[in-house]
C-alpha positions as CSV (number, residue, x, y, z in Angstrom):
1,M,0.0,0.0,0.0
2,S,1.3,3.5,-0.9
3,V,2.0,5.9,1.9
4,P,-1.4,7.3,3.2
5,R,-2.4,10.9,3.1
6,V,-4.6,10.5,6.2
7,S,-4.5,8.0,9.0
8,I,-8.0,7.3,10.4
9,I,-8.1,6.0,14.0
10,V,-11.3,4.1,14.7
11,T,-11.7,3.2,18.4
12,A,-13.8,0.0,18.8
13,Y,-15.2,-1.9,21.7
14,Q,-17.1,-5.1,21.3
15,E,-18.7,-3.9,18.1
16,G,-18.8,-7.4,16.6
17,E,-20.1,-7.9,13.1
18,A,-21.5,-4.3,13.1
19,I,-17.9,-3.1,12.3
20,T,-18.2,-4.5,8.8
21,P,-21.0,-2.2,7.4
22,Y,-19.4,0.7,9.3
23,L,-16.1,0.1,7.5
24,D,-18.0,-0.2,4.2
25,R,-19.5,3.3,4.7
26,L,-16.2,4.8,5.8
27,L,-14.2,3.5,2.9
28,E,-17.0,4.5,0.5
29,S,-16.7,8.1,1.8
30,V,-12.9,8.5,1.8
31,L,-11.3,8.5,-1.6
32,L,-7.9,10.0,-0.4
33,P,-5.1,7.5,0.1
34,C,-5.7,6.3,3.7
35,E,-5.1,3.8,6.3
36,V,-7.8,2.8,8.8
37,L,-6.4,1.8,12.2
38,V,-9.2,-0.1,14.0
39,V,-8.0,-0.1,17.6
40,Y,-9.3,-2.5,20.2
41,D,-8.1,-3.4,23.6
42,T,-7.9,-7.2,23.8
43,P,-7.4,-10.0,21.4
44,D,-10.8,-11.5,22.4
45,D,-12.7,-8.3,21.6
46,R,-15.6,-9.3,19.4
47,T,-14.6,-6.7,16.9
48,A,-11.2,-8.3,16.2
49,P,-12.1,-11.3,13.9
50,Y,-14.3,-9.1,11.7
51,V,-11.6,-6.5,11.3
52,L,-8.9,-9.2,10.6
53,E,-11.2,-10.7,7.9
54,Y,-11.9,-7.2,6.4
55,S,-8.1,-6.4,6.3
56,R,-7.5,-9.5,4.1
57,R,-9.9,-8.0,1.5
58,D,-8.8,-4.4,1.9
59,P,-5.2,-3.6,3.0
60,R,-6.2,-0.1,3.9
61,V,-7.8,-1.5,7.1
62,V,-5.2,-2.3,9.8
63,P,-6.2,-4.4,12.8
64,T,-4.6,-2.6,15.7
65,L,-4.3,-4.2,19.1
66,N,-3.8,-1.5,21.8
67,T,-1.0,-2.5,24.2
68,Y,-0.9,0.8,26.2
69,G,-3.8,-0.2,28.5
70,P,-7.6,-0.3,28.5
71,G,-9.9,2.6,27.7
72,P,-10.6,5.0,24.9
73,A,-7.8,7.5,25.8
74,M,-5.1,4.7,25.6
75,A,-6.6,3.4,22.4
76,I,-6.4,6.8,20.8
77,R,-2.9,7.4,22.1
78,F,-1.8,4.0,20.7
79,G,-3.4,4.9,17.3
80,F,-1.5,8.2,17.2
81,D,1.8,6.4,17.7
82,Q,1.0,3.9,14.9
83,A,-0.2,6.5,12.4
84,A,1.9,6.8,9.2
85,A,0.3,9.9,7.6
86,N,0.9,13.6,8.3
87,V,-2.8,14.0,9.2
88,V,-4.7,11.8,11.6
89,V,-8.4,11.7,12.1
90,V,-10.1,10.3,15.2
91,T,-13.5,8.8,14.9
92,M,-15.7,6.2,16.6
93,A,-16.9,2.8,15.4
94,D,-20.4,3.4,16.6
95,G,-21.5,5.3,13.5
96,C,-22.3,8.6,15.3
97,D,-19.8,10.6,13.2
98,D,-20.2,11.5,9.5
99,P,-17.4,9.8,7.5
100,G,-18.2,12.0,4.6
101,Q,-16.4,14.9,6.4
102,I,-13.1,13.2,6.9
103,E,-11.7,14.5,3.6
104,Q,-12.8,18.1,4.4
105,L,-11.2,17.9,7.9
106,T,-8.0,16.4,6.4
107,R,-7.6,19.2,3.8
108,L,-8.0,21.9,6.5
109,V,-5.1,20.4,8.4
110,E,-3.1,20.2,5.1
111,R,-3.7,24.0,4.7
112,G,-2.0,24.7,8.1
113,I,-4.6,24.1,10.8
114,V,-3.3,21.9,13.6
115,I,-6.8,20.8,14.7
116,A,-9.9,20.7,12.5
117,A,-13.0,19.9,14.6
118,A,-16.3,18.6,13.5
119,S,-18.7,20.8,15.5
120,R,-22.2,20.0,16.6
121,Y,-22.7,23.3,18.3
122,M,-21.7,25.9,15.6
123,R,-24.3,27.2,13.1
124,G,-25.3,24.4,10.8
125,G,-24.3,21.6,13.2
126,R,-26.7,19.4,15.2
127,Q,-26.8,16.7,17.8
128,I,-29.6,14.2,17.3
129,G,-30.2,11.9,20.3
130,G,-27.9,11.1,23.2
131,P,-28.3,11.6,27.0
132,A,-29.7,15.0,27.9
133,L,-27.2,15.7,30.8
134,K,-24.2,14.7,28.7
135,S,-25.4,16.9,25.8
136,F,-26.1,19.9,28.0
137,L,-22.7,19.7,29.7
138,S,-20.9,19.2,26.4
139,R,-22.6,22.2,24.8
140,M,-22.0,24.5,27.8
141,A,-18.3,23.5,27.9
142,G,-17.9,23.9,24.2
143,T,-19.7,27.2,23.9
144,S,-18.0,28.8,26.9
145,L,-14.5,27.7,25.7
146,Y,-15.2,29.2,22.3
147,L,-16.5,32.5,23.7
148,L,-14.2,33.0,26.7
149,A,-11.0,31.1,26.0
150,R,-11.2,31.6,22.2
151,V,-10.2,28.0,21.4
152,G,-11.3,28.2,17.8
153,T,-14.2,25.6,18.0
154,H,-17.6,25.5,19.6
155,D,-17.1,21.8,20.2
156,A,-13.9,21.1,22.0
157,T,-15.2,17.9,23.6
158,N,-16.2,16.1,20.4
159,S,-13.7,13.3,19.6
160,F,-14.3,13.6,15.8
161,K,-11.3,15.8,14.8
162,A,-8.4,15.9,12.4
163,Y,-4.9,16.6,13.8
164,S,-1.5,17.5,12.5
165,T,0.4,14.3,13.5
166,R,3.5,16.3,14.1
167,F,1.6,18.6,16.5
168,V,0.2,15.7,18.5
169,R,3.6,14.1,18.9
170,E,5.3,17.4,19.8
171,V,2.8,18.4,22.6
172,G,2.1,14.8,23.7
173,V,-1.1,13.3,25.1
174,E,-1.6,12.9,28.8
175,S,-5.2,11.7,29.0
176,D,-5.4,8.1,30.3
177,A,-9.1,7.2,30.7
178,G,-11.9,8.4,28.6
179,F,-12.5,10.6,25.5
180,E,-11.0,13.7,27.0
181,V,-8.1,13.6,24.5
182,G,-10.0,15.9,22.2
183,I,-10.4,18.7,24.7
184,E,-6.8,18.2,25.9
185,L,-5.3,18.8,22.5
186,V,-7.6,21.8,21.8
187,A,-6.5,23.3,25.1
188,K,-2.8,22.7,24.3
189,A,-3.2,24.3,20.8
190,R,-4.9,27.3,22.4
191,R,-2.1,27.8,25.0
192,R,0.4,27.7,22.1
193,R,-1.7,30.0,20.0
194,L,-1.8,27.5,17.2
195,P,-4.7,27.6,14.6
196,V,-7.8,25.5,15.3
197,A,-10.8,25.5,12.9
198,E,-14.2,23.8,12.7
199,V,-16.9,22.7,10.3
200,P,-20.5,21.9,11.2
201,T,-21.5,18.3,11.6
202,I,-24.6,16.3,12.3
203,W,-24.0,13.8,15.1
204,L,-26.4,10.9,15.4
205,E,-26.9,8.7,18.5
206,R,-25.9,5.2,17.8
207,T,-28.7,2.9,16.7
208,Y,-27.1,-0.4,17.9
209,G,-25.2,-1.6,20.9
210,S,-24.5,0.6,24.0
211,S,-22.2,3.5,24.6
212,S,-19.1,3.1,26.7
213,F,-19.1,6.7,27.9
214,R,-18.7,7.1,31.7
215,L,-20.0,10.6,32.4
216,M,-19.5,11.0,36.1
217,K,-16.2,9.2,36.2
218,W,-14.6,11.3,33.4
219,I,-16.0,14.8,34.3
220,P,-13.0,15.7,36.5
221,K,-10.6,14.9,33.7
222,Y,-12.6,17.1,31.2
223,F,-12.7,19.9,33.8
224,H,-8.9,19.8,34.2
225,W,-8.4,20.4,30.5
226,Y,-11.2,22.9,30.4
227,L,-9.3,25.1,33.0
228,H,-6.0,24.5,31.2
229,A,-7.3,26.3,28.1
230,F,-7.5,29.5,30.1
231,G,-3.9,29.5,31.1
232,P,-1.1,31.8,29.8
233,P,0.4,31.4,26.4
234,Q,3.1,28.8,25.9
235,R,5.2,30.1,23.1
236,D,7.1,26.9,22.3
237,R,9.2,27.7,19.3
238,Q,9.9,24.1,18.5
239,T,6.2,23.2,18.6
240,L,5.3,26.2,16.4
241,T,8.0,25.4,13.8
242,A,7.2,21.6,13.8
243,A,3.4,22.1,13.4
244,T,3.9,24.6,10.6
245,T,6.5,22.5,8.8
246,A,4.3,19.4,9.0
247,A,1.3,21.1,7.6
248,A,3.3,22.6,4.8
249,A,4.8,19.2,4.0
250,A,1.4,17.5,3.9
251,A,0.1,20.2,1.6
252,A,3.1,19.9,-0.7
253,T,3.0,16.1,-1.0
254,P,1.4,14.9,-4.2
255,E,-1.5,12.6,-3.7
256,G,-0.3,9.1,-3.1
257,A,3.4,10.1,-3.0
258,P,5.5,9.5,0.2
259,S,6.9,12.4,2.2
260,V,10.3,12.3,3.7
261,A,8.9,11.9,7.2
262,Q,6.6,9.1,6.1
263,S,8.8,6.9,3.9
264,G,9.6,3.4,5.1
265,N,8.3,3.5,8.7
266,G,6.5,0.2,8.4
267,R,4.3,0.8,11.5
268,P,0.9,-0.4,10.0
269,E,2.3,-3.7,8.8
270,R,4.0,-4.4,12.2
271,S,0.7,-3.5,13.9
272,R,-1.2,-5.8,11.6
273,R,1.2,-8.8,12.2
274,R,1.1,-8.3,16.0
275,A,-2.7,-8.1,16.0
276,E,-3.0,-11.3,14.0
277,Q,-0.5,-13.1,16.2
278,L,-2.3,-12.2,19.4
279,T,-5.7,-12.8,18.1
280,K,-5.0,-16.4,17.0
């Protein structure tokens, strides 16, 4: 497979056979050269055999066994470290996100944005379904961060975002439990005065299975990063240079052609082999 233009991290937990039509919809929507890292926590996750079978038919799909520890944050962190492209998109396997927006988000990052967010709460966006309390808290946090901290998006808590891979690796990810990775990276971009943009999205509550979101357990972690966004500027010259260089390199790379930073890293294939060995 040629070097991808975007790495798509799909966090999956006990999705079973439902992952197959989800991957069909995803790959139907994304025409850019891509890799799809389907990340699950254990070899006996019911998602694993279906992803392994799919990857034999379509090499863009990479079964990815998370070895950093259980939980969404660790799965996303593991995916970041496996990504081969200059742009990485995080999305969920539950079908709530619109895969048709992945290319739009990717191109925003290629133009120099370090985070491109799919926003439920800006004009044109909507959230359909979902627990009322969770929705209220998310909207209040997102709107207040946009107005008061000027983070660049109305929806800092949404996980569906595209990132400059170089930016993520330079600032690091500290989240270790839930889905607070999204707000953490938005807060870090704001503190460094790096550009964040958003596009409206329509989020749909999942129609099968059950959510693994743990509201009361994870609220303190979200609040930590909420406050972090209001802190003083962190003018890290290395981070500013790296993020700008990475975005420029991605924009200058012809479609399907490897960049210097990407060539020959071999991470997806190693991840695939390890996942197959541990699942057997």
